[in-house]
C-alpha positions in Angstrom: 0.0 0.0 0.0 1.4 3.4 -1.0 1.2 6.0 1.8 -0.6 9.2 0.9 1.5 12.2 0.1 1.2 15.2 2.4 1.7 18.7 1.1 1.9 22.0 2.9 -0.1 24.8 1.5 1.7 28.1 2.1 -0.4 31.0 3.1 -3.2 28.9 4.5 -5.3 30.6 7.0 -4.9 27.6 9.3 -1.1 27.6 9.3 0.6 28.5 12.5 4.0 29.2 10.9 5.4 32.7 11.0 8.5 34.2 9.5 11.7 33.7 11.6 12.3 37.5 11.8 8.7 38.0 13.2 9.3 35.5 16.0 12.8 37.0 16.6 11.4 40.5 17.1 9.3 39.3 20.0 12.2 37.7 21.8 14.2 40.9 22.6 17.5 42.2 21.4 19.3 38.8 21.7 16.7 37.0 19.6 16.9 39.7 17.0 20.7 39.4 16.9 20.7 35.6 16.6 18.5 35.8 13.5 20.6 38.5 11.9 17.9 41.1 12.0 18.2 44.7 13.0 15.1 46.3 14.5 14.0 49.6 13.0 15.9 52.5 14.5 19.0 50.5 15.2 20.8 50.6 11.9 23.9 51.9 13.5 24.4 48.8 15.8 24.7 46.0 13.3 28.5 46.0 13.2 29.0 42.8 15.2 28.2 39.3 13.9 24.6 38.6 14.8 25.2 35.7 17.2 28.1 37.4 18.9 26.1 40.6 19.3 23.2 38.8 20.8 25.4 37.2 23.5 27.1 40.5 24.3 23.7 42.1 24.7 22.6 39.4 27.1 25.7 39.8 29.2 25.4 43.6 29.2 21.8 43.3 30.2 22.5 40.9 33.1 25.4 43.0 34.5 23.3 46.2 34.5 20.3 44.5 36.0 22.4 43.0 38.9 24.3 46.2 39.6 23.5 47.9 42.9 24.6 51.3 41.5 24.9 52.9 38.1 27.9 51.7 36.0 30.0 53.8 33.7 31.1 52.6 30.3 34.7 52.1 31.4 33.7 49.6 34.1 31.2 47.9 31.7 33.8 47.6 29.0 36.4 46.2 31.4 34.0 43.6 32.9 32.7 42.4 29.6 35.8 42.9 27.4 34.0 45.3 25.1 35.6 48.1 23.2 34.3 50.5 20.6 31.0 48.5 20.1 29.9 49.2 23.7 28.1 52.6 23.1 26.2 51.0 20.2 25.1 48.0 22.3 24.0 50.3 25.1 21.9 52.4 22.7 20.3 49.2 21.3 19.5 48.0 24.8 18.1 51.4 25.7 15.9 51.4 22.7 14.6 48.0 23.4 13.5 48.9 27.0 12.2 52.4 26.0 8.6 51.1 25.9 8.9 48.6 28.8 8.1 48.9 32.5 11.8 49.6 33.2 14.0 51.8 31.2 17.7 51.9 30.7 18.8 55.5 31.4 22.0 57.4 31.7 22.5 59.3 35.0 25.6 61.1 36.1 27.4 59.8 33.1 26.6 56.2 34.0 24.0 53.6 33.1 21.3 52.0 35.2 17.8 50.5 35.0 15.0 52.6 36.4 11.3 52.2 36.7 9.4 53.9 33.8 8.4 57.4 35.0 4.8 56.9 34.2 4.6 53.8 36.4 6.1 55.4 39.5 2.7 55.6 41.2 2.6 51.8 41.4 5.6 51.7 43.7 4.6 54.5 46.0 3.1 52.1 48.6 6.4 50.2 48.7 8.6 53.1 49.4 9.4 54.5 52.9 8.2 58.0 53.7 11.1 60.4 53.4 11.6 63.5 55.3 10.7 66.6 53.3 13.3 69.4 53.0 12.3 72.8 54.3 11.9 75.8 52.0 15.2 77.1 53.4 17.0 73.8 52.6 15.6 73.7 49.1 16.6 77.3 48.4 20.1 76.6 49.8 20.4 73.5 47.7 19.4 75.4 44.5 21.9 78.1 45.2 24.7 75.6 45.7 23.7 73.7 42.5 23.7 76.8 40.4 26.5 78.9 42.0 29.0 76.2 43.2 31.6 76.5 44.5 29.9 78.8 47.1 30.4 79.6 50.8 27.7 80.0 53.5 28.2 83.7 53.5 27.7 83.9 49.7 24.5 81.7 50.1 23.2 84.2 52.7 24.0 87.1 50.4 22.0 85.5 47.5 19.0 84.5 49.7 19.0 87.8 51.6 18.6 86.0 55.0 20.7 84.1 57.4 21.3 80.4 56.6 21.5 78.3 59.8 24.2 75.7 60.2 21.4 73.1 60.6 20.2 73.7 57.1 23.7 72.9 55.7 23.9 69.9 58.0 20.6 68.5 56.7 21.8 68.8 53.1 25.1 67.1 54.0 23.2 64.2 55.5 21.3 63.7 52.3 24.6 63.3 50.5 23.6 65.8 47.8 26.2 68.4 48.7 29.8 68.2 49.9 32.5 70.4 51.3 34.8 71.2 48.3 37.6 73.3 49.8 38.2 76.7 51.5 37.9 80.1 49.9 41.2 82.1 49.7 39.7 84.8 51.9 39.9 85.9 55.6 38.7 83.1 57.8 39.0 80.6 54.9 35.3 79.7 54.8 34.3 76.3 53.4 33.0 76.1 49.9 30.2 73.7 49.0 29.3 71.9 45.8 26.9 69.1 44.6 27.7 65.4 44.5 27.2 62.5 42.2 24.3 61.4 44.4 22.6 64.7 43.6 22.7 64.0 39.9 21.5 60.4 40.4 18.6 61.4 42.6 17.3 64.1 40.2 18.0 62.0 37.1 20.6 64.4 35.6 23.5 63.3 33.4 25.5 66.3 34.4 25.0 69.5 36.4 24.6 71.4 33.1 21.3 69.6 32.6 19.7 71.8 35.3 16.8 73.9 33.9 17.6 77.3 32.6 15.7 80.6 32.9 13.0 79.8 30.3 12.3 76.3 31.8 12.1 77.7 35.3 9.6 80.4 34.2 7.6 77.8 32.3 7.3 75.6 35.4 6.1 78.6 37.5 9.1 78.5 39.7 10.2 82.1 39.1 8.3 85.3 39.5 7.0 86.7 36.2 8.0 90.3 37.3 11.8 89.7 37.3 14.3 92.5 36.6 15.2 92.8 32.9 18.8 92.0 33.6 18.0 88.9 35.7 20.0 85.9 34.6 20.3 82.3 35.8 24.0 81.4 36.2 25.2 78.5 34.1 25.9 75.7 36.6 29.3 74.0 36.6 30.7 71.2 38.7 34.5 71.1 38.3 36.0 68.4 40.5 39.4 70.2 40.8 39.7 73.2 43.1 39.2 76.6 41.5 42.0 79.2 41.7 40.3 80.9 44.6 40.0 77.7 46.6 42.3 76.0 49.0 42.3 72.3 50.1 40.0 71.5 53.1 42.9 70.5 55.3 44.9 73.7 54.7 46.3 75.3 57.9 46.3 78.9 59.0 50.1 79.0 58.5 49.9 78.4 54.8 48.8 82.0 54.1 52.0 83.2 55.8 54.1 81.1 53.4 53.0 83.4 50.6 54.4 86.4 52.4 57.6 84.7 53.8 59.0 81.4 52.4 60.8 79.6 55.3 63.7 78.7 52.9 64.1 82.4 52.1 64.2 83.2 55.9 66.9 80.6 56.5 69.0 82.1 53.7 68.7 85.6 55.1 69.6 84.4 58.6 72.7 82.6 57.2 73.8 85.7 55.4 73.4 87.8 58.6 75.6 85.3 60.5 78.3 85.5 58.0 78.2 89.3 58.0 78.6 89.3 61.9 81.6 87.0 61.7 83.2 89.2 59.1 
């Protein structure tokens, strides 16, 4: 008896088969890479062989997911042995998670997974209630962010009122500000600046991402009747001390060295002794 011949009718409405690239697109960046497909919008990240790229995406994803803090590209590249292709892989992973419940974002020049902003309300019941900053503390924090490096006296001059030591202490406890150094001025007052924790908390890649004058007005944070010459300073956070700053551990005697170098004094004393002997 001859067995019946079976045939597959392509395009049948009862067929469950789908193109490989369609199934790959549903599986995430690694599936797309294994099938040699590049999702729309990622034409600049197809430089690696498809299977190799998929594996590297998986490793990158796992490392970022398990990290307890944001990771910079240098550390990621060192851990995974990635070079020039790392930025492209990060952008591909970022694009894949753009519409998901968690997003891959860049904060303080580093990369981390964060809950999608529009879903933050779902997690409110799981977060502990944090102490709210006072109006004075918020004003002080804003002045430090925009005017750093700045001293307490300079903060008071900008605010127009006295700033208590307690306000500075509260901001130091949050970890959002830090003592930078000391101003080259009588009394050597401490200068303050923001920290990396400040950038991470407020979702900023750099201090220059702080809103400008137009954005502050649009958000209703500034009075509409401002002086015509009013300007918002361009914020900057330079890690190195400025020319008018001294190290925090500088002593009172260091100022005197500018006026009289000890080595010069020894030479003068030696010269006087020789003159007396003559």
